[in-house]
DSSP file (Angstrom, degrees, kcal/mol; ACC not computed):
  #  RESIDUE AA STRUCTURE BP1 BP2  ACC     N-H-->O    O-->H-N    N-H-->O    O-->H-N    TCO  KAPPA ALPHA  PHI   PSI    X-CA   Y-CA   Z-CA
    1    1 A X              0   0    0      0, 0.0     2,-0.6     0, 0.0     0, 0.0   0.000 360.0 360.0 360.0 130.6   -9.3   -2.7  -15.3
    2    2 A X        -     0   0    0     64,-0.0    64,-0.0     1,-0.0    66,-0.0  -0.761 360.0-133.3 -86.7 119.5   -7.5   -0.2  -13.1
    3    3 A X        -     0   0    0     -2,-0.6    65,-1.5     1,-0.1     2,-0.3  -0.309  17.7-127.1 -69.2 156.9   -8.0   -1.1   -9.4
    4    4 A X  E     -a   68   0A   0     63,-0.2     2,-0.3    65,-0.0    65,-0.2  -0.781  18.5-161.3-104.7 152.5   -9.0    1.6   -7.0
    5    5 A X  E     -a   69   0A   0     63,-3.2    65,-2.6    -2,-0.3     2,-0.4  -0.911  13.2-132.0-125.8 153.9   -7.2    2.6   -3.8
    6    6 A X  E     -aB  70  17A   0     11,-1.4    11,-3.5    -2,-0.3     2,-0.6  -0.879   5.5-152.1-109.5 140.8   -8.5    4.5   -0.9
    7    7 A X  E     -aB  71  16A   0     63,-2.7    65,-2.9    -2,-0.4     2,-0.4  -0.964  17.5-166.6-107.5 121.0   -6.8    7.4    0.9
    8    8 A X  E     -aB  72  15A   0      7,-2.7     7,-3.1    -2,-0.6     2,-0.5  -0.871   7.5-151.5-108.0 141.1   -7.9    7.6    4.5
    9    9 A X  E     +aB  73  14A   0     63,-1.2    65,-1.9    -2,-0.4     5,-0.2  -0.948  15.3 177.9-113.2 127.9   -7.2   10.6    6.7
   10   10 A X        -     0   0    0      3,-2.2     2,-0.5    -2,-0.5     4,-0.1   0.090  61.5 -90.6-115.2  23.6   -6.7   10.2   10.5
   11   11 A X  S    S+     0   0    0      2,-0.2     3,-0.1     1,-0.1    64,-0.1  -0.406 119.2  34.0 104.2 -56.9   -6.0   13.8   11.4
   12   12 A X  S    S+     0   0    0     -2,-0.5     2,-0.3     1,-0.2    -1,-0.1   0.754 120.3  30.6-101.5 -31.1   -2.2   13.8   11.2
   13   13 A X        -     0   0    0     35,-0.0    -3,-2.2     2,-0.0     2,-0.4  -0.921  62.9-137.2-132.8 149.9   -1.5   11.4    8.3
   14   14 A X  E     -B    9   0A   0     -2,-0.3     2,-0.5    33,-0.3    -5,-0.2  -0.925  22.6-155.6-105.1 139.5   -3.1   10.2    5.1
   15   15 A X  E     -B    8   0A   0     -7,-3.1    -7,-2.7    -2,-0.4     2,-0.8  -0.960   7.8-147.2-119.3 123.3   -2.9    6.5    4.5
   16   16 A X  E     -BC   7  46A   0     30,-2.7    30,-2.9    -2,-0.5     2,-0.6  -0.813  18.1-152.7 -89.8 112.2   -3.0    5.0    1.0
   17   17 A X  E     -BC   6  45A   0    -11,-3.5   -11,-1.4    -2,-0.8     2,-0.4  -0.771  16.4-179.6 -91.3 122.5   -4.8    1.6    1.4
   18   18 A X  E     - C   0  44A   0     26,-2.8    26,-2.5    -2,-0.6   -13,-0.1  -0.974  26.2-121.7-122.8 133.2   -3.8   -0.9   -1.3
   19   19 A X  E  >  - C   0  43A   0     -2,-0.4     4,-1.9    24,-0.2    24,-0.3  -0.407  15.7-127.6 -72.8 149.7   -5.2   -4.4   -1.5
   20   20 A X  H  > S+     0   0    0     22,-2.6     4,-2.6     1,-0.2     5,-0.1   0.810 111.1  61.9 -64.4 -28.7   -2.8   -7.3   -1.3
   21   21 A X  H  > S+     0   0    0     21,-0.4     4,-2.3     2,-0.2    -1,-0.2   0.917 104.0  47.6 -62.6 -43.1   -4.4   -8.6   -4.5
   22   22 A X  H  > S+     0   0    0      2,-0.2     4,-1.8     1,-0.2    -2,-0.2   0.921 111.6  50.4 -63.4 -44.0   -3.3   -5.5   -6.3
   23   23 A X  H  <>S+     0   0    0     -4,-1.9     5,-2.9     1,-0.2     4,-0.5   0.907 110.2  50.7 -59.7 -41.5    0.2   -5.9   -4.9
   24   24 A X  H ><5S+     0   0    0     -4,-2.6     3,-1.1     1,-0.2    -2,-0.2   0.920 108.4  51.0 -62.5 -44.5    0.2   -9.5   -6.1
   25   25 A X  H 3<5S+     0   0    0     -4,-2.3    -1,-0.2     1,-0.3    -2,-0.2   0.840 114.3  44.2 -62.4 -33.3   -0.9   -8.5   -9.6
   26   26 A X  T 3<5S-     0   0    0     -4,-1.8    -1,-0.3    -5,-0.2    -2,-0.2   0.450 112.7-121.8 -89.4  -1.8    2.0   -5.9   -9.7
   27   27 A X  T < 5 +     0   0    0     -3,-1.1     2,-0.4    -4,-0.5    -3,-0.2   0.908  63.0 144.7  59.2  45.5    4.4   -8.4   -8.2
   28   28 A X      < -     0   0    0     -5,-2.9     2,-0.3    -8,-0.1    -1,-0.2  -0.924  32.2-162.2-111.5 136.4    5.2   -6.1   -5.3
   29   29 A X    >   -     0   0    0     -2,-0.4     3,-1.7    -3,-0.1     4,-0.2  -0.712  37.3-105.8-108.5 168.8    5.9   -7.4   -1.8
   30   30 A X  G >  S+     0   0    0      1,-0.3     3,-1.5    -2,-0.3     7,-0.1   0.621 110.4  82.1 -69.2 -10.0    5.7   -5.4    1.4
   31   31 A X  G 3  S+     0   0    0      1,-0.3    -1,-0.3    56,-0.0    55,-0.1   0.690  79.1  67.8 -65.8 -17.6    9.5   -5.5    1.4
   32   32 A X  G <  S+     0   0    0     -3,-1.7    -1,-0.3     2,-0.1     2,-0.2   0.688  96.4  68.2 -71.3 -17.9    9.4   -2.6   -1.0
   33   33 A X  S <  S-     0   0    0     -3,-1.5    13,-0.0    -4,-0.2    18,-0.0  -0.636  83.4-105.4-113.1 161.7    8.0   -0.3    1.7
   34   34 A X    >   -     0   0    0     -2,-0.2     3,-1.4     1,-0.1    50,-0.2  -0.116  36.0-101.5 -77.7 173.5    9.3    1.2    4.9
   35   35 A X  T 3  S+     0   0    0      1,-0.2    49,-0.6    48,-0.1    -1,-0.1   0.585 115.6  73.1 -70.9  -9.7    8.6    0.2    8.5
   36   36 A X  T 3  S+     0   0    0     47,-0.1    -1,-0.2     2,-0.1     2,-0.2   0.622  78.2  94.6 -80.3 -12.5    6.2    3.2    8.7
   37   37 A X  S <  S-     0   0    0     -3,-1.4    47,-2.3     9,-0.1     2,-0.3  -0.511  70.6-140.7 -74.9 146.4    3.7    1.3    6.5
   38   38 A X  E     -DE  45  83A   0      7,-2.4     7,-3.5    45,-0.2     2,-0.3  -0.815  18.6-166.8-108.8 152.3    1.0   -0.6    8.3
   39   39 A X  E     +DE  44  82A   0     43,-2.5    43,-2.2    -2,-0.3     2,-0.3  -0.949  16.2 167.1-137.0 154.2   -0.2   -4.1    7.2
   40   40 A X        -     0   0    0      3,-2.1    41,-0.1    -2,-0.3    40,-0.0  -0.801  56.3 -79.4-144.4-166.9   -3.1   -6.5    7.9
   41   41 A X  S    S+     0   0    0     -2,-0.3     3,-0.1     1,-0.2   -21,-0.0   0.801 124.4  26.5 -72.5 -28.3   -4.2   -9.7    6.1
   42   42 A X  S    S+     0   0    0      1,-0.1   -22,-2.6   -23,-0.1   -21,-0.4   0.706 122.0  29.7-105.7 -25.3   -6.1   -8.0    3.2
   43   43 A X  E     -C   19   0A   0    -24,-0.3    -3,-2.1   -23,-0.1     2,-0.4  -0.875  54.6-142.6-137.3 162.9   -4.4   -4.6    2.8
   44   44 A X  E     -CD  18  39A   0    -26,-2.5   -26,-2.8    -2,-0.3     2,-0.6  -0.990  19.3-148.6-123.6 138.3   -1.3   -2.6    3.1
   45   45 A X  E     -CD  17  38A   0     -7,-3.5    -7,-2.4    -2,-0.4     2,-0.6  -0.912   6.8-155.0-114.4 107.3   -1.5    1.0    4.3
   46   46 A X  E     +C   16   0A   0    -30,-2.9   -30,-2.7    -2,-0.6    -9,-0.1  -0.722  21.9 166.1 -86.9 117.4    1.2    3.3    2.9
   47   47 A X        +     0   0    0     -2,-0.6   -33,-0.3   -32,-0.2     2,-0.2   0.765  49.2  74.0-103.8 -31.4    1.8    6.2    5.2
   48   48 A X  S  > S-     0   0    0      1,-0.1     4,-2.1   -35,-0.1     5,-0.2  -0.571  77.2-128.1 -88.6 150.6    5.0    7.9    4.1
   49   49 A X  H  > S+     0   0    0      1,-0.2     4,-2.4    -2,-0.2     5,-0.2   0.869 110.4  55.8 -60.8 -36.8    5.3   10.0    1.0
   50   50 A X  H  > S+     0   0    0      2,-0.2     4,-2.3     1,-0.2    -1,-0.2   0.925 107.4  48.1 -63.0 -44.8    8.2    7.9   -0.2
   51   51 A X  H  > S+     0   0    0      1,-0.2     4,-2.2     2,-0.2    -1,-0.2   0.899 111.7  50.1 -62.9 -40.6    6.2    4.6    0.0
   52   52 A X  H  X S+     0   0    0     -4,-2.1     4,-2.6     1,-0.2    -1,-0.2   0.902 110.2  50.3 -64.6 -40.5    3.3    6.2   -1.9
   53   53 A X  H  X S+     0   0    0     -4,-2.4     4,-2.5     2,-0.2     5,-0.2   0.894 108.6  52.5 -64.6 -40.2    5.7    7.4   -4.6
   54   54 A X  H  X S+     0   0    0     -4,-2.3     4,-2.3     2,-0.2     5,-0.2   0.945 112.1  45.7 -59.5 -48.4    7.2    3.9   -4.9
   55   55 A X  H  X S+     0   0    0     -4,-2.2     4,-2.8     1,-0.2     5,-0.2   0.939 113.4  48.4 -61.2 -48.5    3.8    2.4   -5.3
   56   56 A X  H  X S+     0   0    0     -4,-2.6     4,-2.6     1,-0.2    -1,-0.2   0.889 112.3  49.6 -61.0 -40.1    2.6    5.0   -7.9
   57   57 A X  H  X S+     0   0    0     -4,-2.5     4,-2.7     2,-0.2    -1,-0.2   0.930 113.5  44.3 -67.2 -45.6    5.8    4.6   -9.9
   58   58 A X  H  X S+     0   0    0     -4,-2.3     4,-2.0    -5,-0.2     5,-0.2   0.929 114.4  50.6 -63.7 -44.3    5.6    0.8  -10.1
   59   59 A X  H  X S+     0   0    0     -4,-2.8     4,-2.2    -5,-0.2     6,-0.4   0.937 113.3  45.1 -57.9 -48.4    1.9    1.0  -10.9
   60   60 A X  H  X S+     0   0    0     -4,-2.6     4,-2.6     1,-0.2    -1,-0.2   0.910 110.9  53.3 -64.5 -42.6    2.4    3.5  -13.7
   61   61 A X  H  < S+     0   0    0     -4,-2.7    -1,-0.2     1,-0.2    -2,-0.2   0.853 117.3  37.7 -60.7 -34.7    5.4    1.6  -15.1
   62   62 A X  H  < S+     0   0    0     -4,-2.0    -1,-0.2    -5,-0.2    -2,-0.2   0.759 131.3  24.3 -90.9 -25.8    3.4   -1.6  -15.3
   63   63 A X  H  < S-     0   0    0     -4,-2.2    -3,-0.2     2,-0.3    -2,-0.2   0.644  90.2-128.1-114.5 -19.0    0.0   -0.3  -16.3
   64   64 A X  S  < S+     0   0    0     -4,-2.6     2,-0.3    -5,-0.4    -4,-0.2   0.574  82.6  68.7  79.0   8.6    0.7    3.0  -18.1
   65   65 A X  S    S-     0   0    0     -6,-0.4     2,-0.3    -5,-0.1    -1,-0.3  -0.898  83.7-101.3-146.3 174.6   -1.9    4.8  -15.9
   66   66 A X        -     0   0    0     -2,-0.3   -10,-0.1    -3,-0.1    -9,-0.0  -0.736  42.3-102.8 -98.9 150.9   -2.4    5.9  -12.3
   67   67 A X        -     0   0    0     -2,-0.3     2,-0.5     1,-0.1   -63,-0.2  -0.358  39.8-102.5 -67.9 153.5   -4.7    4.0   -9.8
   68   68 A X  E     -a    4   0A   0    -65,-1.5   -63,-3.2    -2,-0.0     2,-0.5  -0.673  39.7-153.2 -76.4 124.3   -8.1    5.5   -9.1
   69   69 A X  E     -a    5   0A   0     -2,-0.5     2,-0.5   -65,-0.2   -63,-0.2  -0.886  10.0-167.4-107.3 128.0   -7.9    7.2   -5.7
   70   70 A X  E     -a    6   0A   0    -65,-2.6   -63,-2.7    -2,-0.5     2,-0.3  -0.965  17.5-135.2-115.3 126.4  -11.0    7.5   -3.5
   71   71 A X  E     +a    7   0A   0     -2,-0.5     2,-0.3   -65,-0.2   -63,-0.2  -0.620  28.5 171.1 -84.2 136.2  -10.8    9.9   -0.5
   72   72 A X  E     -a    8   0A   0    -65,-2.9   -63,-1.2    -2,-0.3     2,-0.5  -0.978  26.8-137.3-138.9 152.5  -12.2    8.8    2.8
   73   73 A X  E     +a    9   0A   0     -2,-0.3     2,-0.2   -65,-0.2   -63,-0.1  -0.960  35.0 151.4-109.6 127.6  -12.2   10.1    6.4
   74   74 A X    >   -     0   0    0    -65,-1.9     3,-1.3    -2,-0.5    -2,-0.1  -0.752  28.0-165.2-156.9 104.9  -11.6    7.6    9.1
   75   75 A X  T 3  S+     0   0    0      1,-0.3     3,-0.2    -2,-0.2   -65,-0.1   0.706  92.4  42.2 -66.8 -18.4   -9.9    8.6   12.4
   76   76 A X  T >  S+     0   0    0      1,-0.1     3,-1.1     2,-0.1    -1,-0.3   0.046  73.1 123.1-115.5  26.1   -9.3    5.0   13.4
   77   77 A X  T <  S+     0   0    0     -3,-1.3    -1,-0.1     1,-0.3    -2,-0.1   0.851  80.9  37.4 -62.9 -36.1   -8.1    3.4   10.1
   78   78 A X  T >  S+     0   0    0     -3,-0.2     3,-1.9     2,-0.1    -1,-0.3   0.391  83.1 126.4 -99.4   6.8   -4.8    2.2   11.4
   79   79 A X  T <  S+     0   0    0     -3,-1.1     3,-0.1     1,-0.3    -3,-0.1  -0.439  83.4  10.7 -60.9 133.6   -5.9    1.1   14.8
   80   80 A X  T 3  S+     0   0    0      1,-0.3     2,-0.3    -2,-0.1    -1,-0.3   0.695  98.3 131.0  67.3  22.2   -5.0   -2.5   15.3
   81   81 A X    <   -     0   0    0     -3,-1.9    -1,-0.3   -41,-0.1     2,-0.2  -0.788  55.0-121.7-100.9 151.3   -2.7   -2.6   12.2
   82   82 A X  E     -E   39   0A   0    -43,-2.2   -43,-2.5    -2,-0.3     2,-0.1  -0.613  23.2-107.1 -91.8 148.6    0.8   -4.0   12.4
   83   83 A X  E     -E   38   0A   0     -2,-0.2   -45,-0.2   -45,-0.2   -47,-0.1  -0.427  51.0 -92.3 -63.8 148.7    4.0   -2.2   11.6
   84   84 A X        -     0   0    0    -47,-2.3     2,-0.4   -49,-0.6    -1,-0.1  -0.345  44.9-171.8 -62.9 143.5    5.4   -3.4    8.3
   85   85 A X        -     0   0    0     -3,-0.1     2,-0.5   -51,-0.0   -55,-0.1  -0.981  27.7-112.2-133.6 147.1    8.0   -6.2    8.6
   86   86 A X        -     0   0    0     -2,-0.4     2,-0.2   -55,-0.1   -55,-0.0  -0.689  31.2-141.5 -84.6 126.5   10.1   -7.5    5.8
   87   87 A X        -     0   0    0     -2,-0.5     2,-0.4     1,-0.1   -56,-0.0  -0.571  19.6-110.6 -85.8 148.7    9.2  -11.0    4.9
   88   88 A X        -     0   0    0     -2,-0.2     2,-0.5     1,-0.0    -1,-0.1  -0.636  29.2-155.2 -79.4 133.3   11.9  -13.5    4.0
   89   89 A X        -     0   0    0     -2,-0.4     2,-0.4     2,-0.0    -1,-0.0  -0.946   7.8-161.0-111.9 126.7   11.8  -14.5    0.3
   90   90 A X        -     0   0    0     -2,-0.5     2,-0.3     0, 0.0    -2,-0.0  -0.852  19.7-120.6-109.6 140.7   13.2  -17.8   -0.6
   91   91 A X        -     0   0    0     -2,-0.4     2,-0.6     1,-0.0    -2,-0.0  -0.622  25.6-136.6 -75.9 133.7   14.4  -18.9   -4.0
   92   92 A X              0   0    0     -2,-0.3    -1,-0.0     1,-0.1     0, 0.0  -0.825 360.0 360.0 -93.9 122.8   12.4  -21.9   -5.3
   93   93 A X              0   0    0     -2,-0.6    -1,-0.1     0, 0.0    -2,-0.0   0.409 360.0 360.0-112.3 360.0   14.7  -24.5   -6.9
């Protein structure tokens, strides 16, 4: 099943919202994306074109298709979202 992602427009920027579950299935962490990306507990919001391209390329490489994109308008979508921060990844021995 191809997961769907939402694109939200807040006037100046479009934000591609991807669930953390989808990122987990693709084995992607938020470390792949820039500080311009926003995060919360359930989703990651890709704002820059480069971040969106990274996601689309990894998705396509692993699934052979593109995610289903649904357009939404929401002027306050990133209100109260945190700037991306790189999480520390530890090797499990």
